[in-house]
py3Dmol code that shows the C-alpha trace and the ligand (Angstrom):
import py3Dmol

protein = """\
ATOM      1  CA  UNK A   1      -1.643  14.380   6.676  1.00  0.00           C
ATOM      2  CA  UNK A   2      -4.233  15.634   9.173  1.00  0.00           C
ATOM      3  CA  UNK A   3      -5.572  12.067   9.495  1.00  0.00           C
ATOM      4  CA  UNK A   4      -2.174  10.861  10.635  1.00  0.00           C
ATOM      5  CA  UNK A   5      -0.288  13.627  12.394  1.00  0.00           C
ATOM      6  CA  UNK A   6      -1.100  12.485  15.929  1.00  0.00           C
ATOM      7  CA  UNK A   7       0.264   9.011  15.250  1.00  0.00           C
ATOM      8  CA  UNK A   8       3.173  10.556  13.342  1.00  0.00           C
ATOM      9  CA  UNK A   9       4.118  12.575  16.441  1.00  0.00           C
ATOM     10  CA  UNK A  10       3.937   9.463  18.613  1.00  0.00           C
ATOM     11  CA  UNK A  11       6.132   7.496  16.217  1.00  0.00           C
ATOM     12  CA  UNK A  12       8.579  10.400  15.936  1.00  0.00           C
ATOM     13  CA  UNK A  13       8.928  10.482  19.731  1.00  0.00           C
ATOM     14  CA  UNK A  14       9.172   6.688  19.901  1.00  0.00           C
ATOM     15  CA  UNK A  15      12.023   6.595  17.401  1.00  0.00           C
ATOM     16  CA  UNK A  16      13.748   9.630  18.883  1.00  0.00           C
ATOM     17  CA  UNK A  17      13.748   7.930  22.287  1.00  0.00           C
ATOM     18  CA  UNK A  18      15.421   4.933  20.644  1.00  0.00           C
ATOM     19  CA  UNK A  19      18.214   7.203  19.409  1.00  0.00           C
ATOM     20  CA  UNK A  20      17.202   7.665  15.787  1.00  0.00           C
ATOM     21  CA  UNK A  21      17.485  10.990  14.027  1.00  0.00           C
ATOM     22  CA  UNK A  22      14.146  12.066  12.588  1.00  0.00           C
ATOM     23  CA  UNK A  23      13.279  14.555   9.886  1.00  0.00           C
ATOM     24  CA  UNK A  24       9.666  15.493  10.656  1.00  0.00           C
ATOM     25  CA  UNK A  25       8.037  16.885   7.506  1.00  0.00           C
ATOM     26  CA  UNK A  26       4.637  17.541   9.085  1.00  0.00           C
ATOM     27  CA  UNK A  27       1.805  18.138   9.083  1.00  0.00           C
ATOM     28  CA  UNK A  28       1.483  19.283  12.668  1.00  0.00           C
ATOM     29  CA  UNK A  29      -2.150  20.258  13.125  1.00  0.00           C
ATOM     30  CA  UNK A  30      -5.609  18.870  12.438  1.00  0.00           C
ATOM     31  CA  UNK A  31      -6.127  21.445   9.672  1.00  0.00           C
ATOM     32  CA  UNK A  32      -7.018  19.761   6.417  1.00  0.00           C
ATOM     33  CA  UNK A  33      -4.113  19.239   4.014  1.00  0.00           C
ATOM     34  CA  UNK A  34      -3.603  17.141   0.884  1.00  0.00           C
ATOM     35  CA  UNK A  35      -1.782  13.842   1.416  1.00  0.00           C
ATOM     36  CA  UNK A  36      -0.065  13.846  -2.022  1.00  0.00           C
ATOM     37  CA  UNK A  37       1.872  16.946  -0.938  1.00  0.00           C
ATOM     38  CA  UNK A  38       3.303  15.136   2.085  1.00  0.00           C
ATOM     39  CA  UNK A  39       3.926  11.939   0.157  1.00  0.00           C
ATOM     40  CA  UNK A  40       6.007  13.962  -2.325  1.00  0.00           C
ATOM     41  CA  UNK A  41       7.904  15.854   0.385  1.00  0.00           C
ATOM     42  CA  UNK A  42       8.933  12.622   2.051  1.00  0.00           C
ATOM     43  CA  UNK A  43       9.542  10.655  -1.160  1.00  0.00           C
ATOM     44  CA  UNK A  44      11.880  13.370  -2.421  1.00  0.00           C
ATOM     45  CA  UNK A  45      13.950  13.041   0.762  1.00  0.00           C
ATOM     46  CA  UNK A  46      14.168   9.273   0.258  1.00  0.00           C
ATOM     47  CA  UNK A  47      15.093   9.489  -3.428  1.00  0.00           C
ATOM     48  CA  UNK A  48      17.729  12.142  -2.663  1.00  0.00           C
ATOM     49  CA  UNK A  49      19.115   9.795   0.037  1.00  0.00           C
ATOM     50  CA  UNK A  50      18.837  12.536   2.628  1.00  0.00           C
ATOM     51  CA  UNK A  51      17.181   9.915   4.831  1.00  0.00           C
ATOM     52  CA  UNK A  52      17.433   6.129   5.047  1.00  0.00           C
ATOM     53  CA  UNK A  53      13.699   5.560   4.587  1.00  0.00           C
ATOM     54  CA  UNK A  54      10.335   7.276   4.939  1.00  0.00           C
ATOM     55  CA  UNK A  55       7.335   6.723   7.167  1.00  0.00           C
ATOM     56  CA  UNK A  56       3.997   8.121   6.011  1.00  0.00           C
ATOM     57  CA  UNK A  57       0.763   8.379   7.958  1.00  0.00           C
ATOM     58  CA  UNK A  58      -2.627   9.444   6.607  1.00  0.00           C
ATOM     59  CA  UNK A  59      -6.070   8.373   7.760  1.00  0.00           C
ATOM     60  CA  UNK A  60      -6.019   4.961   6.110  1.00  0.00           C
ATOM     61  CA  UNK A  61      -2.445   4.854   4.818  1.00  0.00           C
ATOM     62  CA  UNK A  62      -3.876   4.129   1.379  1.00  0.00           C
ATOM     63  CA  UNK A  63      -3.914   7.526  -0.320  1.00  0.00           C
ATOM     64  CA  UNK A  64      -0.490   8.548   0.875  1.00  0.00           C
ATOM     65  CA  UNK A  65       1.075   5.215  -0.133  1.00  0.00           C
ATOM     66  CA  UNK A  66      -0.473   5.368  -3.597  1.00  0.00           C
ATOM     67  CA  UNK A  67       0.854   8.908  -3.990  1.00  0.00           C
ATOM     68  CA  UNK A  68       4.357   7.988  -2.811  1.00  0.00           C
ATOM     69  CA  UNK A  69       4.492   5.074  -5.241  1.00  0.00           C
ATOM     70  CA  UNK A  70       4.005   7.520  -8.131  1.00  0.00           C
ATOM     71  CA  UNK A  71       7.450   8.969  -7.411  1.00  0.00           C
ATOM     72  CA  UNK A  72      10.235   7.229  -9.360  1.00  0.00           C
ATOM     73  CA  UNK A  73      12.446   5.151  -7.106  1.00  0.00           C
ATOM     74  CA  UNK A  74       9.886   4.699  -4.362  1.00  0.00           C
ATOM     75  CA  UNK A  75       8.559   1.395  -3.087  1.00  0.00           C
ATOM     76  CA  UNK A  76       6.068   2.217  -0.370  1.00  0.00           C
ATOM     77  CA  UNK A  77       4.227  -0.569   1.444  1.00  0.00           C
ATOM     78  CA  UNK A  78       1.050  -0.081   3.423  1.00  0.00           C
ATOM     79  CA  UNK A  79       1.614  -1.776   6.780  1.00  0.00           C
ATOM     80  CA  UNK A  80      -1.394  -2.765   8.875  1.00  0.00           C
ATOM     81  CA  UNK A  81       0.603  -5.208  11.030  1.00  0.00           C
ATOM     82  CA  UNK A  82       4.173  -5.830  12.250  1.00  0.00           C
ATOM     83  CA  UNK A  83       4.255  -9.062  10.247  1.00  0.00           C
ATOM     84  CA  UNK A  84       3.517  -7.268   6.997  1.00  0.00           C
ATOM     85  CA  UNK A  85       5.995  -4.528   7.929  1.00  0.00           C
ATOM     86  CA  UNK A  86       8.752  -7.143   8.156  1.00  0.00           C
ATOM     87  CA  UNK A  87       7.754  -8.710   4.827  1.00  0.00           C
ATOM     88  CA  UNK A  88       7.625  -5.321   3.151  1.00  0.00           C
ATOM     89  CA  UNK A  89      11.367  -5.029   3.848  1.00  0.00           C
ATOM     90  CA  UNK A  90      12.287  -8.723   3.442  1.00  0.00           C
ATOM     91  CA  UNK A  91      10.544  -9.242   0.097  1.00  0.00           C
ATOM     92  CA  UNK A  92       9.824  -5.805  -1.381  1.00  0.00           C
ATOM     93  CA  UNK A  93      12.801  -3.878   0.014  1.00  0.00           C
ATOM     94  CA  UNK A  94      10.397  -0.994   0.554  1.00  0.00           C
ATOM     95  CA  UNK A  95      12.079   2.336   1.133  1.00  0.00           C
ATOM     96  CA  UNK A  96       8.898   3.828   2.563  1.00  0.00           C
ATOM     97  CA  UNK A  97       6.096   2.487   4.714  1.00  0.00           C
ATOM     98  CA  UNK A  98       2.625   3.894   5.269  1.00  0.00           C
ATOM     99  CA  UNK A  99       0.311   3.533   8.240  1.00  0.00           C
ATOM    100  CA  UNK A 100      -3.340   4.380   8.746  1.00  0.00           C
ATOM    101  CA  UNK A 101      -3.537   6.814  11.629  1.00  0.00           C
ATOM    102  CA  UNK A 102      -7.253   6.240  12.092  1.00  0.00           C
ATOM    103  CA  UNK A 103      -7.004   2.448  11.997  1.00  0.00           C
ATOM    104  CA  UNK A 104      -3.787   1.550  13.809  1.00  0.00           C
ATOM    105  CA  UNK A 105      -3.518   1.563  17.587  1.00  0.00           C
ATOM    106  CA  UNK A 106      -0.447   3.184  19.059  1.00  0.00           C
ATOM    107  CA  UNK A 107       1.262   0.060  20.366  1.00  0.00           C
ATOM    108  CA  UNK A 108       0.742  -1.778  17.082  1.00  0.00           C
ATOM    109  CA  UNK A 109       2.080   1.222  15.179  1.00  0.00           C
ATOM    110  CA  UNK A 110       5.269   1.256  17.259  1.00  0.00           C
ATOM    111  CA  UNK A 111       5.706  -2.468  16.602  1.00  0.00           C
ATOM    112  CA  UNK A 112       5.148  -1.876  12.881  1.00  0.00           C
ATOM    113  CA  UNK A 113       7.979   0.650  12.582  1.00  0.00           C
ATOM    114  CA  UNK A 114      10.271  -1.415  14.818  1.00  0.00           C
ATOM    115  CA  UNK A 115       9.552  -4.529  12.777  1.00  0.00           C
ATOM    116  CA  UNK A 116      10.227  -2.780   9.465  1.00  0.00           C
ATOM    117  CA  UNK A 117      13.447  -1.249  10.757  1.00  0.00           C
ATOM    118  CA  UNK A 118      14.845  -4.463  12.173  1.00  0.00           C
ATOM    119  CA  UNK A 119      14.027  -6.612   9.131  1.00  0.00           C
ATOM    120  CA  UNK A 120      16.567  -7.252   6.374  1.00  0.00           C
ATOM    121  CA  UNK A 121      15.974  -7.505   2.641  1.00  0.00           C
ATOM    122  CA  UNK A 122      16.373 -11.149   1.627  1.00  0.00           C
ATOM    123  CA  UNK A 123      17.587 -10.535  -1.940  1.00  0.00           C
ATOM    124  CA  UNK A 124      17.696 -13.629  -4.159  1.00  0.00           C
ATOM    125  CA  UNK A 125      14.481 -14.237  -6.072  1.00  0.00           C
ATOM    126  CA  UNK A 126      13.025 -11.043  -4.632  1.00  0.00           C
ATOM    127  CA  UNK A 127      15.639  -8.867  -6.331  1.00  0.00           C
ATOM    128  CA  UNK A 128      14.526 -10.001  -9.793  1.00  0.00           C
ATOM    129  CA  UNK A 129      10.933  -9.170  -8.942  1.00  0.00           C
ATOM    130  CA  UNK A 130      11.937  -5.762  -7.679  1.00  0.00           C
ATOM    131  CA  UNK A 131      13.893  -5.151 -10.884  1.00  0.00           C
ATOM    132  CA  UNK A 132      10.754  -5.991 -12.912  1.00  0.00           C
ATOM    133  CA  UNK A 133       8.630  -3.790 -10.667  1.00  0.00           C
ATOM    134  CA  UNK A 134      10.933  -0.802 -10.994  1.00  0.00           C
ATOM    135  CA  UNK A 135      11.131  -1.284 -14.780  1.00  0.00           C
ATOM    136  CA  UNK A 136       7.399  -0.482 -14.851  1.00  0.00           C
ATOM    137  CA  UNK A 137       8.370   3.110 -14.192  1.00  0.00           C
ATOM    138  CA  UNK A 138       9.682   3.234 -17.768  1.00  0.00           C
ATOM    139  CA  UNK A 139       7.125   0.956 -19.415  1.00  0.00           C
TER     140      UNK A 139
END
"""
ligand_1 = """\
10
RB5
C -8.298 12.571 4.772
O -9.576 12.799 5.266
C -8.167 11.129 4.292
O -8.811 10.989 3.082
C -6.725 10.752 4.184
O -6.096 10.891 5.419
C -6.429 9.322 3.757
O -7.137 8.399 4.509
C -6.524 9.077 2.295
O -6.274 7.976 1.802
"""
view = py3Dmol.view(width=600, height=400)
view.addModel(protein, "pdb")
view.setStyle({"model": 0}, {"cartoon": {"style": "trace"}})
view.addModel(ligand_1, "xyz")
view.setStyle({"model": 1}, {"stick": {}})
view.zoomTo()
view.show()
């Protein structure tokens, strides 16, 4: 949203430079918008498998991650550090991550997305927990 678009642009350019194809869903100005709208736009792309994963940025990362997690099939982890970004993939097999644009410095943010993207889901005991978590969608 408007609290995250500057960092979003930086991360888009960072990943583009590394050769990744990016689908930038906005927003692109500081004009006030509603983060659930952008969470839904991106989550729908992930669920439809039009993209491999989603990266969300709002002011704190909190609102937009909560909103994304309301969409069936989404596991979005709020990532304040590269270490947590790796664990979010290794243990939670998150298909979206969220960052706080107002609370994450640029170099840390780049490391966060790199860390998430290079980590591998560990499976095993974590898969059973994910199965239980996803079953909550129908509870
Ligand atoms: C917008 O001002 C702000 O509330 C939003 O970016 C986010 O931090 C919400 O969780």
